[in-house]
C-alpha positions in Angstrom: -58.2 32.2 -12.4 -58.6 31.6 -8.6 -60.4 28.6 -7.3 -63.1 29.1 -4.8 -62.1 28.2 -1.2 -64.5 25.2 -1.0 -63.0 23.6 -4.1 -59.3 24.6 -3.9 -57.1 21.5 -4.0 -59.7 18.9 -4.2 -60.1 16.9 -7.4 -63.5 16.9 -9.4 -65.8 14.0 -8.0 -65.6 12.1 -11.4 -61.8 12.5 -11.5 -61.4 11.2 -7.9 -63.7 8.2 -8.7 -61.8 7.6 -12.0 -58.5 7.7 -9.9 -59.9 5.4 -7.2 -61.0 2.8 -9.8 -57.5 3.0 -11.4 -55.9 2.6 -8.1 -58.1 -0.4 -7.4 -57.1 -2.0 -10.6 -53.5 -1.5 -9.9 -54.0 -3.0 -6.4 -55.9 -6.0 -7.8 -53.3 -6.7 -10.4 -50.5 -6.6 -7.6 -52.7 -8.9 -5.4 -53.3 -11.4 -8.1 -49.6 -11.5 -9.1 -48.5 -11.8 -5.4 -51.1 -14.6 -4.8 -49.6 -16.7 -7.7 -46.1 -16.1 -6.4 -47.2 -17.0 -2.8 -48.9 -20.3 -4.0 -45.7 -21.1 -5.9 -43.6 -20.5 -2.6 -46.1 -22.7 -0.7 -45.9 -25.5 -3.3 -42.1 -25.4 -3.2 -42.0 -25.3 0.7 -43.8 -28.5 0.8 -41.9 -30.2 -2.1 -44.6 -29.8 -4.9 -44.8 -27.7 -8.0 -47.6 -25.2 -8.5 -49.7 -27.4 -10.8 -49.6 -30.2 -8.2 -50.7 -28.0 -5.3 -53.5 -26.3 -7.4 -54.6 -29.7 -8.4 -54.9 -30.9 -4.8 -56.5 -27.7 -3.8 -59.1 -28.1 -6.5 -59.9 -31.6 -5.5 -60.1 -30.6 -1.8 -62.5 -27.8 -2.5 -64.5 -29.4 -5.4 -64.6 -33.0 -4.2 -63.7 -36.0 -6.4 -63.5 -35.5 -10.1 -62.7 -37.6 -13.2 -59.4 -37.1 -14.8 -61.0 -35.2 -17.7 -62.9 -32.9 -15.3 -59.7 -32.3 -13.3 -57.9 -31.6 -16.5 -60.4 -28.9 -17.6 -60.2 -27.3 -14.1 -56.5 -27.2 -13.9 -56.0 -26.3 -17.7 -54.0 -29.4 -18.8 -54.7 -31.7 -21.6 -57.0 -34.6 -20.6 -54.3 -37.2 -22.0 -50.7 -37.4 -20.8 -50.4 -34.1 -18.9 -53.1 -34.8 -16.4 -52.2 -38.4 -16.2 -48.7 -37.5 -15.3 -49.9 -35.2 -12.5 -52.2 -37.8 -11.1 -49.6 -40.5 -11.1 -47.1 -38.2 -9.4 -49.7 -37.3 -6.7 -50.8 -40.7 -6.3 -47.3 -42.1 -5.8 -46.9 -39.4 -3.0 -50.0 -40.4 -1.2 -51.8 -37.0 -2.1 -54.6 -38.4 -4.2 -56.3 -41.8 -4.9 -58.1 -43.0 -8.0 -61.2 -45.2 -7.6 -64.2 -46.3 -9.5 -67.0 -43.7 -9.5 -69.8 -45.1 -7.3 -72.5 -43.8 -9.6 -70.9 -45.0 -12.8 -68.4 -47.9 -12.3 -67.1 -47.4 -15.9 -65.5 -44.0 -14.8 -62.6 -43.3 -12.6 -62.6 -40.4 -10.1 -59.6 -38.8 -8.3 -60.0 -37.8 -4.8 -57.6 -35.8 -2.6 -56.1 -37.4 0.5 -55.7 -34.4 2.8 -54.2 -36.4 5.6 -51.2 -36.9 3.4 -50.3 -33.3 2.8 -52.0 -31.4 5.6 -49.3 -32.0 8.3 -46.8 -30.2 6.1 -49.0 -27.6 4.4 -51.2 -26.6 7.4 -48.5 -24.7 9.2 -47.7 -22.6 6.2 -51.3 -21.6 5.5 -51.7 -21.2 9.4 -49.2 -18.4 9.4 -50.8 -16.3 6.8 -54.3 -17.1 8.0 -53.3 -15.8 11.4 -51.9 -12.6 9.9 -55.2 -12.0 7.9 -57.2 -12.9 10.9 -55.4 -10.0 12.8 -56.3 -7.6 10.0 -60.0 -8.8 9.6 -60.4 -8.3 13.4 -59.9 -4.5 12.7 -62.9 -4.3 10.2 -66.4 -3.6 11.1 -69.1 -6.2 10.4 -70.1 -4.2 7.2 -66.4 -3.9 6.0 -66.0 -7.8 6.5 -69.2 -8.5 4.7 -68.2 -6.3 1.9 -64.7 -7.9 1.7 -66.0 -11.3 1.7 -68.5 -10.4 -1.1 -65.7 -8.8 -3.2 -63.5 -11.8 -2.9 -66.3 -14.2 -3.7 -67.2 -12.1 -6.8 -63.6 -11.8 -7.8 -63.2 -15.6 -7.7 -66.3 -16.1 -9.6 -65.1 -13.6 -12.3 -61.8 -15.3 -12.4 -63.4 -18.8 -13.0 -65.6 -17.4 -15.7 -62.7 -15.5 -17.4 -60.4 -18.6 -17.2 -62.9 -20.7 -18.8 -63.5 -18.2 -21.5 -59.8 -17.9 -22.2 -59.4 -21.8 -22.4 -62.5 -22.2 -24.7 -61.6 -23.3 -28.2 -61.4 -20.5 -30.7 -64.0 -20.9 -33.3 
């Protein structure tokens, strides 16, 4: 059976969309894996482990947190594991512990960006410049879409991470 000239060689619209969604899924999986490996390489380049770098990042983006809140965000136990991370980061000058100004009974942990930024900024600056070069090639609409996509992806990752860490009942 011969295909008509206007459809020869072109996939069915639904098949093309299914293929595009599958390709997107593979690209997202690859991006997420590479992002984790990149963050690990950044941590090692500045003398940290991945958990310590992510802990500092969470504190820098989210502000001061109690050790319990920080443990929940990082995915560690609120006892010894987070205490060891905080102790290590405090000794290195990357975080401080202080009394919560709103509830003096609580302790909050705060990032000290001036301690780490001189070493880490050049590493992030290189990739930021490369991304900046690429983003300059996008239209305003494409840039807006890309930003919305990443914001939504981050929110979904937060949601799914919390769900995965929730106690099984």
